[in-house]
Structure formats: C-alpha cells, structure tokens
C-alpha atoms as a printed R data frame, in Angstrom:
    type eleno elety resid chain resno       x       y       z
1   ATOM     1    CA   MET     A     1 -11.636  -5.329   8.435
2   ATOM     2    CA   SER     A     2  -9.028  -6.004  11.046
3   ATOM     3    CA   THR     A     3  -5.864  -8.001  10.996
4   ATOM     4    CA   GLU     A     4  -5.663 -11.020  13.222
5   ATOM     5    CA   SER     A     5  -3.677 -10.846  16.426
6   ATOM     6    CA   LYS     A     6  -1.807 -13.932  17.535
7   ATOM     7    CA   GLU     A     7  -0.836 -14.456  21.121
8   ATOM     8    CA   THR     A     8   2.797 -15.173  21.846
9   ATOM     9    CA   SER     A     9   4.317 -16.698  24.931
10  ATOM    10    CA   VAL     A    10   7.045 -14.971  26.834
11  ATOM    11    CA   GLY     A    11   9.138 -17.043  29.232
12  ATOM    12    CA   GLU     A    12   9.513 -15.390  32.607
13  ATOM    13    CA   SER     A    13  11.552 -17.555  34.959
14  ATOM    14    CA   SER     A    14  12.230 -21.248  35.195
15  ATOM    15    CA   SER     A    15   9.789 -21.593  38.097
16  ATOM    16    CA   ARG     A    16   6.888 -19.779  36.432
17  ATOM    17    CA   ALA     A    17   4.821 -20.959  33.494
18  ATOM    18    CA   ALA     A    18   4.912 -18.932  30.317
19  ATOM    19    CA   GLU     A    19   1.990 -16.551  30.008
20  ATOM    20    CA   PRO     A    20   0.661 -15.242  26.725
21  ATOM    21    CA   GLU     A    21   1.481 -11.592  26.103
22  ATOM    22    CA   LYS     A    22  -1.290  -9.491  24.624
23  ATOM    23    CA   LYS     A    23  -0.173  -7.785  21.435
24  ATOM    24    CA   LYS     A    24  -0.562  -4.046  21.289
25  ATOM    25    CA   THR     A    25  -3.042  -2.767  18.755
26  ATOM    26    CA   ILE     A    26  -3.699   0.554  17.112
27  ATOM    27    CA   ILE     A    27  -6.818   1.862  15.437
28  ATOM    28    CA   LEU     A    28  -6.488   3.213  11.913
29  ATOM    29    CA   MET     A    29  -9.338   5.604  11.142
30  ATOM    30    CA   ALA     A    30 -10.234   6.152   7.493
31  ATOM    31    CA   SER     A    31 -11.504   9.481   6.204
32  ATOM    32    CA   ASP     A    32 -15.053   8.132   5.919
33  ATOM    33    CA   GLY     A    33 -15.169   6.960   9.543
34  ATOM    34    CA   ASP     A    34 -14.259   3.295   9.059
35  ATOM    35    CA   GLU     A    35 -11.967   1.996  11.788
36  ATOM    36    CA   PHE     A    36  -9.483  -0.861  11.535
37  ATOM    37    CA   VAL     A    37  -7.843  -2.464  14.558
38  ATOM    38    CA   VAL     A    38  -4.391  -3.726  13.588
39  ATOM    39    CA   ASP     A    39  -1.371  -5.196  15.326
40  ATOM    40    CA   ALA     A    40   0.945  -2.286  16.128
41  ATOM    41    CA   ALA     A    41   4.184  -4.191  15.523
42  ATOM    42    CA   ASP     A    42   3.061  -5.607  12.179
43  ATOM    43    CA   ILE     A    43   1.962  -2.271  10.743
44  ATOM    44    CA   ALA     A    44   4.957  -0.411  12.229
45  ATOM    45    CA   ASN     A    45   7.291  -2.790  10.390
46  ATOM    46    CA   GLN     A    46   5.702  -1.774   7.098
47  ATOM    47    CA   SER     A    47   4.777   1.882   7.598
48  ATOM    48    CA   VAL     A    48   7.293   4.598   8.441
49  ATOM    49    CA   LEU     A    49   4.447   6.972   9.359
50  ATOM    50    CA   ILE     A    50   2.938   4.580  11.928
51  ATOM    51    CA   LYS     A    51   6.358   3.624  13.289
52  ATOM    52    CA   THR     A    52   7.212   7.303  13.792
53  ATOM    53    CA   LEU     A    53   3.888   8.026  15.523
54  ATOM    54    CA   ILE     A    54   4.348   5.093  17.891
55  ATOM    55    CA   SER     A    55   7.922   6.155  18.622
56  ATOM    56    CA   ASP     A    56   7.004   9.811  19.181
57  ATOM    57    CA   LEU     A    57   4.090   8.991  21.472
58  ATOM    58    CA   ARG     A    58   6.015   6.186  23.224
59  ATOM    59    CA   SER     A    59   2.863   4.115  23.271
60  ATOM    60    CA   ALA     A    60   1.040   2.000  20.802
61  ATOM    61    CA   ASP     A    61  -1.787   0.199  22.529
62  ATOM    62    CA   GLY     A    62  -5.080   1.828  21.642
63  ATOM    63    CA   LEU     A    63  -3.450   4.621  19.645
64  ATOM    64    CA   GLN     A    64  -5.912   6.119  17.170
65  ATOM    65    CA   VAL     A    65  -4.381   7.173  13.869
66  ATOM    66    CA   PRO     A    66  -6.591   9.241  11.551
67  ATOM    67    CA   LEU     A    67  -5.712   8.713   7.889
68  ATOM    68    CA   LEU     A    68  -7.482  11.679   6.345
69  ATOM    69    CA   ASN     A    69  -6.414  10.918   2.768
70  ATOM    70    CA   VAL     A    70  -7.542   7.267   2.767
71  ATOM    71    CA   THR     A    71 -11.122   5.944   2.485
72  ATOM    72    CA   GLY     A    72 -12.351   2.793   4.201
73  ATOM    73    CA   PRO     A    73 -12.426   0.508   1.132
74  ATOM    74    CA   VAL     A    74  -8.941   1.626   0.088
75  ATOM    75    CA   LEU     A    75  -7.571   1.170   3.611
76  ATOM    76    CA   ALA     A    76  -9.157  -2.287   3.792
77  ATOM    77    CA   LYS     A    77  -7.475  -3.282   0.510
78  ATOM    78    CA   LEU     A    78  -4.162  -1.744   1.609
79  ATOM    79    CA   LEU     A    79  -4.202  -3.683   4.895
80  ATOM    80    CA   GLU     A    80  -5.164  -6.894   3.090
81  ATOM    81    CA   LEU     A    81  -2.305  -6.533   0.630
82  ATOM    82    CA   LEU     A    82   0.198  -5.437   3.287
83  ATOM    83    CA   SER     A    83  -0.712  -8.536   5.276
84  ATOM    84    CA   LEU     A    84  -0.247 -10.721   2.205
85  ATOM    85    CA   SER     A    85   2.994  -8.924   1.391
86  ATOM    86    CA   ALA     A    86   4.333  -9.451   4.920
87  ATOM    87    CA   THR     A    87   3.735 -13.198   4.754
88  ATOM    88    CA   THR     A    88   5.495 -13.665   1.414
89  ATOM    89    CA   ASN     A    89   9.032 -12.954   2.626
90  ATOM    90    CA   GLY     A    90  10.096 -12.102  -0.898
91  ATOM    91    CA   ASP     A    91   8.456 -15.172  -2.462
92  ATOM    92    CA   ARG     A    92   8.167 -14.197  -6.132
93  ATOM    93    CA   GLU     A    93   5.033 -16.260  -6.738
94  ATOM    94    CA   ALA     A    94   3.166 -14.658  -3.844
95  ATOM    95    CA   MET     A    95   4.344 -11.199  -4.870
96  ATOM    96    CA   GLN     A    96   3.104 -11.892  -8.397
97  ATOM    97    CA   LYS     A    97  -0.329 -12.721  -6.936
98  ATOM    98    CA   ILE     A    98  -0.408  -9.304  -5.272
99  ATOM    99    CA   ILE     A    99   0.469  -7.632  -8.560
100 ATOM   100    CA   GLU     A   100  -2.211  -9.582 -10.439
101 ATOM   101    CA   LEU     A   101  -4.846  -8.721  -7.816
102 ATOM   102    CA   MET     A   102  -4.083  -5.052  -8.259
103 ATOM   103    CA   LYS     A   103  -3.923  -5.113 -12.057
104 ATOM   104    CA   ALA     A   104  -7.540  -6.282 -12.170
105 ATOM   105    CA   ASP     A   105  -8.865  -2.962 -10.846
106 ATOM   106    CA   MET     A   106  -6.590  -0.124 -11.912
107 ATOM   107    CA   ASN     A   107  -8.597   2.595 -10.140
108 ATOM   108    CA   MET     A   108  -8.264   0.731  -6.842
109 ATOM   109    CA   MET     A   109  -4.588   0.144  -7.615
110 ATOM   110    CA   ILE     A   110  -4.006   3.876  -8.008
111 ATOM   111    CA   ASP     A   111  -5.861   4.603  -4.750
112 ATOM   112    CA   VAL     A   112  -3.921   1.905  -2.867
113 ATOM   113    CA   LEU     A   113  -0.669   3.170  -4.381
114 ATOM   114    CA   LEU     A   114  -1.432   6.686  -3.107
115 ATOM   115    CA   ALA     A   115  -2.410   5.306   0.310
116 ATOM   116    CA   ALA     A   116   0.815   3.263   0.516
117 ATOM   117    CA   ASN     A   117   2.751   6.426  -0.267
118 ATOM   118    CA   TYR     A   118   0.757   8.369   2.363
119 ATOM   119    CA   VAL     A   119   1.536   5.883   5.158
120 ATOM   120    CA   GLU     A   120   5.085   5.494   3.824
121 ATOM   121    CA   ALA     A   121   4.884   1.734   3.220
122 ATOM   122    CA   THR     A   122   7.963   2.103   1.044
123 ATOM   123    CA   SER     A   123   8.692  -1.451  -0.129
124 ATOM   124    CA   PHE     A   124   5.022  -2.090  -0.868
125 ATOM   125    CA   PHE     A   125   4.769   1.273  -2.649
126 ATOM   126    CA   HIS     A   126   7.689   0.276  -4.886
127 ATOM   127    CA   LEU     A   127   6.000  -3.044  -5.665
128 ATOM   128    CA   LEU     A   128   2.821  -1.233  -6.717
129 ATOM   129    CA   CYS     A   129   4.808   1.255  -8.808
130 ATOM   130    CA   LYS     A   130   6.383  -1.682 -10.644
131 ATOM   131    CA   ALA     A   131   2.947  -3.196 -11.237
132 ATOM   132    CA   MET     A   132   1.678   0.159 -12.529
133 ATOM   133    CA   ALA     A   133   4.681   0.530 -14.841
134 ATOM   134    CA   ASP     A   134   4.124  -3.000 -16.160
135 ATOM   135    CA   LYS     A   135   0.510  -2.134 -16.909
136 ATOM   136    CA   LEU     A   136   1.307   1.175 -18.630
137 ATOM   137    CA   LYS     A   137   4.337   0.043 -20.646
138 ATOM   138    CA   ASP     A   138   2.252  -1.537 -23.410
139 ATOM   139    CA   MET     A   139  -0.176   1.375 -23.737
140 ATOM   140    CA   SER     A   140   0.066   4.109 -26.334
141 ATOM   141    CA   ALA     A   141   0.581   7.686 -25.168
142 ATOM   142    CA   ASP     A   142  -3.058   8.438 -25.967
143 ATOM   143    CA   ALA     A   143  -4.236   5.401 -23.981
144 ATOM   144    CA   VAL     A   144  -2.083   6.388 -20.982
145 ATOM   145    CA   ARG     A   145  -3.424   9.950 -21.062
146 ATOM   146    CA   GLU     A   146  -6.990   8.662 -21.271
147 ATOM   147    CA   PHE     A   147  -6.449   6.117 -18.493
148 ATOM   148    CA   LEU     A   148  -4.854   8.654 -16.148
149 ATOM   149    CA   GLY     A   149  -7.217  11.476 -17.104
150 ATOM   150    CA   ILE     A   150  -4.478  13.693 -18.506
151 ATOM   151    CA   GLU     A   151  -5.404  16.249 -21.132
152 ATOM   152    CA   CYS     A   152  -2.960  16.561 -24.041
153 ATOM   153    CA   ASP     A   153  -1.673  20.125 -24.168
154 ATOM   154    CA   PHE     A   154   0.195  19.792 -27.479
155 ATOM   155    CA   THR     A   155  -1.204  21.317 -30.642
156 ATOM   156    CA   GLU     A   156  -1.729  19.041 -33.639
157 ATOM   157    CA   GLU     A   157   1.348  20.584 -35.293
158 ATOM   158    CA   GLU     A   158   3.488  19.888 -32.218
159 ATOM   159    CA   LEU     A   159   2.279  16.278 -32.130
160 ATOM   160    CA   GLN     A   160   3.143  15.820 -35.809
161 ATOM   161    CA   GLN     A   161   6.613  17.266 -35.197
162 ATOM   162    CA   ILE     A   162   7.184  14.927 -32.244
163 ATOM   163    CA   ARG     A   163   6.050  11.938 -34.321
164 ATOM   164    CA   ALA     A   164   8.399  12.988 -37.140
165 ATOM   165    CA   ASP     A   165  11.357  13.483 -34.774
166 ATOM   166    CA   SER     A   166  10.833  10.218 -32.859
167 ATOM   167    CA   PRO     A   167   9.026   7.689 -35.079
168 ATOM   168    CA   TRP     A   168  10.393   4.772 -33.039
169 ATOM   169    CA   ALA     A   169   8.358   5.919 -30.029
170 ATOM   170    CA   PHE     A   170   5.086   5.480 -31.898
171 ATOM   171    CA   ASP     A   171   5.598   1.961 -33.298
C-alpha cells in the first residue's frame, strides 16, 4: 500500500509558467520485506523518527527506512490510519471513526499502537491509547489479564484480601 502523492505548483517568476514540483518520497520497509512508498513531508509531519532521519541525512527522496519491529500488514494499517488522521484536522467525528475501526480488531490495535510508538507518531499514539483505555475500562481485572495475556501472580489468599480491602473495585 502506498499513500497518494499530489503534485503542487510552485510559481517561479511572472514571465514563466508554474511547473509542478515532484514530491519527495521515502520507502518504508517492513520487517517481512513489504515496502511502502510514502510522501516524505506527510509522514515526517506525523513521525518524529522519520523527521529525524530525514533531517540527519539531509535528504528524503528515495530514502529507505527499515522498520524492523513492524510487519507489512501492521504498517499498512498504520499508514492508512495516519492518512485518515491527517485529513481529519481534529474533527471529532472522523477521529471517532478511527477509534471504532481499531476497536473492532484489538490484536491489530495493539500492534498498530506499538508501531505508532516505534515511529514516534505521538499524537496518533495518544489517540490509540485513549481508544485502548476506553475498551479496557469496562472489563474486569480477570478479563483484562486474559485479553492482554497477563498471568495473575497473586495467591488466592492475596486476592481475597485485596477484594476485602477494596470491594468497590470489584463491583
């Protein structure tokens, strides 16, 4: 999957016609070999990691960025949602659509959340964290542990003591 590049016109002088400027692209390489060609400026605006790489290398066009902790399907979903997020400009309804898309598949949501953290897409990462918190807030402690694959390390006696000390937490 690749994001679309739009051509923009840059005025040169009053005697010359405006010519379209080719946008610079970078190639994001997933851990499983999938490659995604994306607009460098768009992704740099959303990812601190990519912005730093472009700045450090002083070049963006054709830059290949290996993302060793992100698989192709997860990167595809991340790019799709980042693109949708970028076009919302804070529109609550559009942001809610992103949250609902991610709530449908919690395993993918966790993977995309980790990928957003890896590429330092901070505002999008915070949005996904909020969606995750909204999903988990209505679950019991046992359901959360099961969902996240966490083994309970309390003994039965310790659990009973906790329930006795904080009955409001188990209502």
